[in-house]
VMD Tcl script that draws the C-alpha trace (Angstrom):
set ca {
  {22.36 -8.37 -7.79}
  {20.00 -8.36 -4.64}
  {20.79 -6.69 -1.41}
  {18.89 -6.78 1.97}
  {17.51 -3.38 3.19}
  {16.56 -2.33 6.56}
  {12.74 -2.74 7.09}
  {10.97 0.54 7.72}
  {7.59 2.02 8.07}
  {7.48 3.44 4.57}
  {7.11 1.19 1.45}
  {9.22 2.42 -1.37}
  {8.81 -0.06 -4.29}
  {11.11 1.73 -6.91}
  {13.91 4.18 -6.90}
  {16.27 5.35 -9.70}
  {19.85 6.27 -8.43}
  {23.22 6.21 -10.02}
  {22.23 4.72 -13.37}
  {20.40 1.99 -11.63}
  {16.68 1.05 -11.01}
  {16.44 -0.37 -7.49}
  {13.25 -2.39 -7.07}
  {11.90 -4.02 -3.86}
  {11.81 -7.66 -4.91}
  {8.09 -8.43 -4.26}
  {8.60 -12.23 -4.72}
  {10.53 -12.19 -1.33}
  {7.71 -10.33 0.74}
  {6.51 -10.34 3.33}
  {9.35 -12.42 4.94}
  {12.30 -10.51 3.54}
  {12.81 -6.98 2.18}
  {15.58 -7.10 -0.50}
  {16.23 -4.80 -3.46}
  {17.04 -5.82 -6.96}
  {19.70 -3.65 -8.92}
  {18.51 -3.41 -12.64}
  {20.73 -1.82 -15.11}
  {19.41 -3.03 -18.36}
  {16.01 -3.15 -20.23}
  {16.25 -6.90 -20.29}
  {16.68 -7.01 -16.54}
  {13.78 -4.79 -15.92}
  {11.66 -6.89 -18.21}
  {12.62 -10.04 -16.43}
  {11.74 -8.53 -13.07}
  {8.21 -7.66 -14.45}
  {7.65 -11.13 -15.77}
  {8.58 -12.95 -12.60}
  {6.51 -10.36 -10.63}
  {9.48 -8.84 -8.72}
  {7.85 -5.65 -10.02}
  {3.98 -5.80 -10.35}
  {0.96 -3.69 -10.22}
  {-0.12 -1.86 -13.41}
  {0.99 1.67 -12.53}
  {4.28 0.51 -11.07}
  {4.97 -1.68 -14.12}
  {4.44 1.48 -16.26}
  {6.99 3.38 -14.07}
  {9.58 0.62 -14.11}
  {9.27 0.16 -17.96}
  {9.70 3.89 -18.53}
  {13.08 3.65 -16.47}
  {13.86 0.45 -18.49}
  {13.68 2.51 -21.57}
  {15.95 5.06 -19.99}
  {18.49 2.39 -19.22}
  {18.43 1.31 -22.80}
  {18.89 4.70 -24.18}
  {21.82 5.29 -21.98}
  {23.49 1.85 -23.10}
  {22.66 2.26 -26.83}
  {21.32 5.72 -27.82}
  {20.92 4.75 -31.55}
  {17.39 4.65 -32.83}
  {17.73 0.85 -33.41}
  {19.02 0.41 -29.81}
  {16.15 2.38 -28.20}
  {13.52 0.54 -30.44}
  {15.02 -2.76 -29.29}
  {14.74 -1.83 -25.67}
  {11.20 -0.60 -26.16}
  {10.27 -3.91 -27.77}
  {11.75 -6.05 -24.88}
  {9.85 -4.12 -22.24}
  {6.54 -3.93 -24.18}
  {6.50 -7.75 -24.44}
  {7.04 -8.32 -20.68}
  {3.35 -8.88 -19.68}
  {0.22 -8.51 -21.98}
  {-2.68 -7.33 -19.85}
  {-1.66 -4.05 -17.94}
  {-1.98 -1.20 -20.53}
  {0.26 1.13 -18.38}
  {3.35 -0.79 -19.53}
  {2.86 -0.04 -23.23}
  {1.53 3.47 -22.41}
  {4.75 4.29 -20.53}
  {7.01 2.67 -22.92}
  {5.56 4.66 -25.98}
  {5.53 7.75 -24.13}
  {9.26 7.65 -23.34}
  {9.96 6.50 -26.96}
  {7.86 9.47 -28.27}
  {10.00 11.86 -26.04}
  {13.21 10.31 -27.30}
  {12.07 10.82 -30.93}
  {11.18 14.39 -30.31}
  {14.03 15.50 -28.23}
  {16.81 12.87 -28.33}
  {18.07 9.91 -26.05}
  {18.78 12.25 -23.01}
  {15.11 12.97 -22.66}
  {14.31 9.37 -21.76}
  {15.28 9.63 -18.21}
  {13.62 12.99 -17.90}
  {10.46 11.57 -19.16}
  {10.64 8.53 -17.05}
  {11.12 10.76 -13.96}
  {8.06 12.76 -15.09}
  {5.83 9.81 -15.43}
  {7.00 8.56 -11.84}
  {6.17 12.12 -10.39}
  {2.88 12.16 -12.05}
  {1.86 8.69 -10.67}
  {2.84 9.92 -7.21}
  {0.57 12.96 -7.60}
  {-2.15 10.62 -9.08}
  {-2.09 8.46 -5.96}
  {-2.75 11.50 -3.77}
  {-5.61 12.67 -5.86}
  {-7.32 9.30 -6.05}
  {-6.98 8.74 -2.29}
  {-8.88 11.95 -1.75}
  {-11.43 11.47 -4.32}
  {-12.22 7.85 -3.26}
  {-12.40 8.86 0.45}
  {-14.87 11.59 -0.49}
  {-17.11 9.10 -2.70}
  {-17.14 6.59 0.15}
  {-17.85 9.02 2.95}
  {-19.81 7.05 5.61}
  {-18.40 3.62 4.63}
  {-16.80 1.96 7.62}
  {-15.77 -1.49 6.40}
  {-14.33 -2.40 3.00}
  {-13.33 -5.40 1.22}
  {-10.25 -5.30 -1.12}
  {-8.76 -7.69 -3.62}
  {-5.13 -8.33 -4.73}
  {-2.66 -5.65 -3.89}
  {-3.35 -1.90 -4.89}
  {-0.90 -0.14 -2.38}
  {2.57 1.30 -2.72}
  {3.77 -2.17 -4.15}
  {1.36 -1.64 -7.13}
  {1.62 2.15 -7.61}
  {3.85 4.99 -6.52}
  {2.70 6.70 -3.39}
  {-0.03 5.14 -1.42}
  {-1.08 3.22 -4.39}
  {-4.61 3.15 -5.91}
  {-7.32 1.48 -4.07}
  {-5.19 1.22 -0.85}
  {-4.51 5.02 -1.31}
  {-8.40 5.34 -0.72}
  {-8.25 3.11 2.21}
  {-5.30 4.89 3.70}
  {-6.93 8.26 3.29}
  {-10.19 6.95 4.95}
  {-8.11 5.62 7.77}
  {-6.40 9.10 8.28}
  {-9.83 10.72 8.30}
  {-10.95 8.29 11.19}
  {-13.73 6.91 9.00}
  {-12.50 3.24 8.72}
  {-13.15 0.51 11.17}
  {-11.31 -2.11 9.30}
  {-10.38 -3.94 6.01}
  {-11.22 -7.52 4.88}
  {-8.44 -8.66 2.40}
  {-8.72 -11.55 0.22}
  {-5.71 -13.99 -0.15}
  {-5.94 -13.26 -3.91}
  {-5.25 -16.55 -5.79}
  {-3.21 -17.91 -7.61}
  {-0.26 -15.75 -6.34}
  {-1.58 -14.76 -2.88}
  {-0.74 -11.19 -3.43}
  {-3.40 -10.15 -0.86}
  {-2.06 -12.51 1.82}
  {1.73 -11.63 1.14}
  {1.52 -7.99 0.10}
  {-1.76 -6.41 1.06}
  {-1.54 -7.68 4.71}
  {2.25 -6.46 4.80}
  {1.21 -2.94 3.68}
  {-1.86 -2.79 5.89}
  {0.46 -3.76 8.78}
  {2.86 -0.97 8.03}
  {0.06 1.54 7.74}
  {-1.33 0.32 11.07}
  {-4.76 -0.29 9.63}
  {-6.97 -3.11 11.26}
  {-7.56 -5.89 8.97}
  {-8.60 -9.45 8.53}
  {-7.45 -11.98 5.75}
  {-9.95 -14.33 4.13}
  {-9.72 -16.97 1.48}
  {-11.05 -15.77 -1.85}
  {-14.04 -18.15 -1.73}
  {-15.39 -16.60 1.66}
  {-15.76 -13.13 -0.01}
  {-19.23 -13.59 -1.47}
  {-20.67 -15.11 1.75}
  {-19.35 -12.28 3.86}
  {-20.56 -9.55 1.48}
  {-24.04 -11.24 1.57}
  {-23.93 -11.40 5.34}
  {-23.31 -7.59 5.53}
  {-19.78 -7.83 6.92}
  {-18.56 -5.03 4.62}
  {-20.06 -1.90 3.32}
  {-18.23 -1.49 0.01}
  {-15.79 -3.31 -2.27}
  {-12.80 -1.21 -3.25}
  {-10.01 -2.43 -5.60}
  {-7.87 -1.60 -8.54}
  {-7.55 -2.37 -12.34}
  {-4.80 -3.55 -14.78}
  {-6.83 -2.35 -17.84}
  {-10.11 -0.44 -18.16}
  {-11.64 -0.73 -21.66}
  {-13.24 2.37 -23.31}
  {-16.75 1.24 -22.28}
  {-15.71 0.84 -18.72}
  {-15.27 -2.87 -18.51}
  {-12.36 -3.70 -16.08}
  {-9.72 -6.27 -16.27}
  {-8.35 -7.05 -12.82}
  {-6.90 -9.85 -10.68}
  {-8.79 -13.06 -11.16}
  {-11.60 -13.20 -8.80}
  {-12.65 -9.69 -9.24}
  {-15.70 -10.59 -11.15}
  {-17.16 -12.81 -8.38}
  {-16.75 -9.99 -5.85}
  {-18.57 -7.60 -8.31}
  {-21.46 -10.03 -8.67}
  {-21.69 -10.41 -4.86}
  {-21.74 -6.68 -4.38}
  {-24.40 -6.09 -6.91}
  {-26.53 -8.80 -5.15}
  {-25.94 -7.26 -1.81}
  {-26.64 -3.68 -2.98}
  {-23.13 -2.22 -1.91}
  {-20.85 -0.06 -3.88}
  {-18.30 -1.81 -6.11}
  {-15.74 0.94 -6.71}
  {-12.49 0.59 -9.00}
  {-9.57 2.91 -8.28}
  {-7.00 3.56 -11.07}
  {-5.13 6.31 -12.71}
  {-6.11 7.50 -16.15}
  {-2.95 5.76 -17.56}
  {-4.86 2.45 -16.98}
  {-7.73 3.53 -19.15}
  {-7.43 2.18 -22.78}
  {-9.88 4.14 -24.81}
  {-8.58 2.36 -28.13}
  {-9.91 -0.92 -26.51}
  {-13.68 -0.87 -27.11}
  {-14.63 -3.55 -24.52}
  {-13.28 -6.16 -22.19}
  {-13.72 -8.75 -24.91}
  {-10.61 -7.32 -26.59}
  {-8.38 -7.59 -23.58}
  {-5.79 -10.30 -23.55}
  {-5.99 -12.31 -20.48}
  {-2.53 -13.54 -19.37}
  {-2.38 -17.25 -18.52}
  {0.45 -18.09 -16.02}
  {2.28 -21.23 -15.24}
  {0.57 -24.25 -13.75}
  {2.87 -24.51 -10.91}
  {1.62 -21.34 -9.44}
  {-1.66 -23.27 -8.77}
  {-0.24 -26.82 -8.14}
  {2.64 -25.86 -5.83}
  {3.48 -23.68 -2.82}
  {7.11 -23.37 -1.84}
  {7.90 -26.28 -4.42}
  {5.58 -28.55 -2.44}
  {2.88 -30.08 -4.54}
  {-0.73 -29.48 -3.77}
  {-2.34 -31.89 -6.11}
  {-1.68 -35.01 -8.24}
  {1.23 -34.61 -10.54}
  {0.29 -34.03 -14.00}
  {-3.21 -32.59 -13.34}
  {-4.32 -30.14 -16.05}
  {-4.55 -26.58 -14.96}
  {-6.02 -23.29 -16.13}
  {-4.38 -20.29 -14.62}
  {-5.75 -16.91 -15.82}
  {-4.26 -14.13 -14.01}
  {-7.03 -11.80 -14.58}
  {-10.80 -11.70 -15.27}
  {-13.05 -8.95 -16.80}
  {-16.01 -7.24 -14.95}
  {-18.57 -5.66 -17.07}
  {-19.24 -1.88 -16.59}
  {-22.75 -2.33 -15.55}
  {-21.43 -4.08 -12.37}
  {-19.01 -1.19 -11.55}
  {-20.54 1.52 -9.36}
  {-17.65 4.12 -10.13}
  {-14.12 4.44 -11.41}
  {-12.10 6.72 -9.30}
  {-9.14 8.41 -11.11}
  {-6.66 11.21 -10.50}
  {-8.76 13.47 -12.65}
  {-12.15 12.77 -11.18}
  {-14.79 10.04 -10.90}
  {-16.55 8.25 -13.75}
  {-20.00 7.94 -12.42}
  {-21.29 5.90 -13.93}
  {-18.47 4.17 -15.86}
  {-19.28 4.63 -19.58}
  {-17.57 5.59 -22.77}
  {-18.68 9.27 -22.38}
  {-17.57 9.73 -18.69}
  {-14.26 7.92 -19.31}
  {-13.33 9.83 -22.48}
  {-14.07 13.24 -20.64}
  {-11.83 12.34 -17.86}
  {-8.98 11.10 -20.29}
  {-9.30 14.49 -22.29}
  {-8.57 16.64 -19.15}
  {-5.18 18.19 -19.04}
  {-2.73 16.21 -16.80}
}
mol new
graphics top color blue
foreach p $ca { graphics top sphere $p radius 0.5 }
foreach p [lrange $ca 0 end-1] q [lrange $ca 1 end] { graphics top cylinder $p $q radius 0.2 }
display resetview
């Protein structure tokens, strides 16, 4: 079931009320604000797969609530294990999904099915707090930066609170330190054009939209002072998997000598993954590239490669901002130190 909601200045992507996970349907944005009522793990997984719910931290929170919905429906060990399996398989690249599912599952094994919703709410609250901490830490790191370029969507539609990289942008704006944002359209799903512009508009932050291929030229011409974006998975050595096109922006930033900063909670860091070579890159449907609004953009039958992500080597990343501090430089030692800190 989907219901329209009254547009407002605050973006709330997920809320859990009355045994239902209400999710703002991101496939309808920016033209329509409607919420999906999700009541089973299968419905939550389907919403994640079709990108009604997206953004690595937000996927994790949604999956946690999905396990809670499964535990309420079938509290037996087999039932909860089945719910976890459905959710874990929804998307392969973002590590937050598996992390959240496993954490709720462990809480259920330790304290019973009733603990599932308690743990899901705890994860949600932690991600809200993480957003505040990342925003402040990133704004401190980028003091003096006036113009930023960002890629894909990293705001409240990607993570609770103000998001990840857009939390930094929002805090910079609150401090009066920001002249404006250059937002890429973010192919192939146009999450920058549809979602980041939508959020920047609600925040009242001046911004310009560009096609992805314009970014390197603008960076080279000095149009921005830093590149700030998020991540779907960070390997133990600091390699970063993020929306396809991220690597191009990193190379351009290195050539121009400007900071390339990744903002992500520690739940996105996968210390068990030694490097970006081991990260599974999701390949999505061809029609996301060949069509817009069911109208063909190319010759029927054209072969398509549609990777949703790419991997940026750690040596191209200036810093990784988390809720527990900044990995500077990103390396196995600095990331492990952040992850070992108490939450």
